[in-house]
C-alpha positions in Angstrom: 14.0 9.2 -36.5 16.1 11.1 -38.8 19.9 10.7 -38.8 22.2 13.6 -38.6 24.6 14.0 -41.4 28.3 13.6 -40.8 28.6 17.3 -41.6 26.1 18.3 -38.9 27.9 16.0 -36.4 31.2 17.6 -37.0 29.6 21.1 -36.7 27.9 20.1 -33.5 31.1 18.7 -32.1 33.0 21.8 -33.0 30.4 23.8 -31.2 30.5 21.8 -28.1 34.3 21.9 -28.2 34.4 25.7 -28.7 31.8 26.3 -25.8 33.9 24.0 -23.5 37.2 25.7 -24.5 35.8 29.3 -24.1 34.4 28.3 -20.7 37.7 26.9 -19.6 39.7 29.8 -21.1 37.5 32.3 -19.3 38.1 30.5 -15.9 41.8 30.4 -16.6 41.9 34.2 -17.3 40.0 35.0 -14.2 42.2 32.9 -12.2 45.2 34.4 -13.8 43.9 38.0 -13.1 43.2 37.2 -9.5 46.7 35.6 -9.2 48.3 38.8 -10.8 46.3 40.9 -8.3 47.7 38.7 -5.5 51.2 39.2 -6.6 50.8 42.8 -7.0 49.3 43.1 -3.5 52.3 41.0 -2.1 54.7 43.2 -4.0 53.0 46.3 -2.6 53.2 45.0 1.0 56.9 44.4 0.4 57.3 48.0 -0.9 58.4 46.7 -4.2 56.5 49.6 -6.1 57.6 48.9 -9.8 56.8 45.2 -9.4 53.4 45.9 -7.9 52.6 48.2 -10.7 53.7 45.5 -13.2 51.5 42.9 -11.7 48.5 45.2 -11.3 48.8 46.2 -15.0 48.8 42.4 -16.0 45.8 41.8 -13.9 44.0 44.7 -15.7 45.0 43.5 -19.0 43.2 40.2 -18.2 40.2 41.9 -16.4 39.9 45.5 -17.2 36.7 45.9 -15.2 38.1 45.4 -11.8 37.7 48.5 -9.8 39.8 47.1 -6.9 42.9 46.7 -9.0 42.7 50.3 -10.3 42.3 51.4 -6.7 45.3 49.4 -5.5 47.5 50.5 -8.4 46.5 54.1 -7.7 47.7 53.6 -4.1 51.1 52.6 -5.4 51.2 55.4 -7.8 50.5 57.9 -5.0 52.9 56.4 -2.7 55.7 56.9 -5.2 54.3 60.4 -5.9 53.0 59.7 -9.5 49.8 61.9 -8.8 48.5 62.1 -12.4 48.6 58.4 -12.8 47.0 57.9 -9.4 44.3 60.3 -10.2 43.6 58.4 -13.5 43.3 55.1 -11.8 41.0 56.4 -9.0 39.0 57.9 -11.7 38.8 54.6 -13.5 37.8 52.8 -10.5 35.0 55.3 -9.7 33.7 54.8 -13.3 33.4 51.1 -12.6 32.0 51.5 -9.2 30.6 55.0 -8.6 29.9 54.7 -4.9 33.4 53.3 -4.0 34.0 55.3 -0.9 37.7 55.0 -0.5 38.3 55.9 -4.1 36.2 58.9 -3.6 38.0 60.0 -0.4 41.5 59.4 -1.8 40.9 61.1 -5.1 39.3 64.1 -3.3 42.4 64.5 -1.2 44.6 64.4 -4.3 42.4 67.1 -5.7 43.0 69.3 -2.8 46.8 68.8 -3.0 46.6 69.9 -6.6 44.5 72.9 -6.0 41.4 71.4 -7.7 39.1 72.5 -4.8 35.7 72.4 -6.7 36.2 68.9 -7.8 37.4 67.8 -4.2 34.3 69.5 -2.7 32.1 67.8 -5.3 33.6 64.3 -4.3 33.4 65.0 -0.6 29.7 65.9 -1.0 29.0 62.8 -2.9 30.9 60.8 -0.1 28.4 62.4 2.4 25.5 60.6 0.8 27.3 57.3 1.4 28.1 57.7 5.1 25.6 57.5 7.9 28.0 57.7 10.8 27.6 61.1 12.4 31.0 61.4 13.5 32.4 60.4 10.0 30.0 62.8 8.4 31.4 65.5 10.5 34.9 64.7 9.2 33.7 65.0 5.8 31.9 68.3 6.4 35.3 69.6 7.9 37.1 68.5 4.7 34.5 70.3 2.7 35.0 73.5 4.8 38.8 73.3 4.5 38.5 72.9 0.7 36.2 75.9 0.5 38.5 77.9 2.8 41.5 77.2 0.5 39.6 78.0 -2.6 40.2 81.5 -4.1 37.4 84.1 -3.6 36.4 83.8 -7.3 35.6 80.1 -6.7 38.1 78.8 -9.4 40.5 76.0 -8.6 44.2 76.9 -8.6 45.5 73.8 -10.2 49.2 73.1 -9.1 51.3 70.1 -9.7 
């Protein structure tokens, strides 16, 4: 049986230490991101909007692929009438989870509010493919017809802010 040289032992020990450290650091970051999300949610429920945004932003810095955090932060932005930031966060949530129904619905409503009817209709149509309940499908169809009714005859959106 061959013996490992001391250099190989040191390298192996460093590798094991590094693997263990990265595993621990990854779990700590995920836990911290979840903790930041919970703090942001608590601040939202307490109507502390700036604090909620700060916590959600910290959560996203630790885990930028969490569609739910983008959605929750968008809700806060929408509540305090920062529509452009809300739209950006709803869009990010949808990039991460394309069939996220609530993000589709809320974003479409903001598009209607801004006169971006074509984009709203596209989103509502996309939502139709996700819903099976006939009653809710009829609501979506009504929203589509309302957006079409508001659209100018030339079919262009009339963006307003």
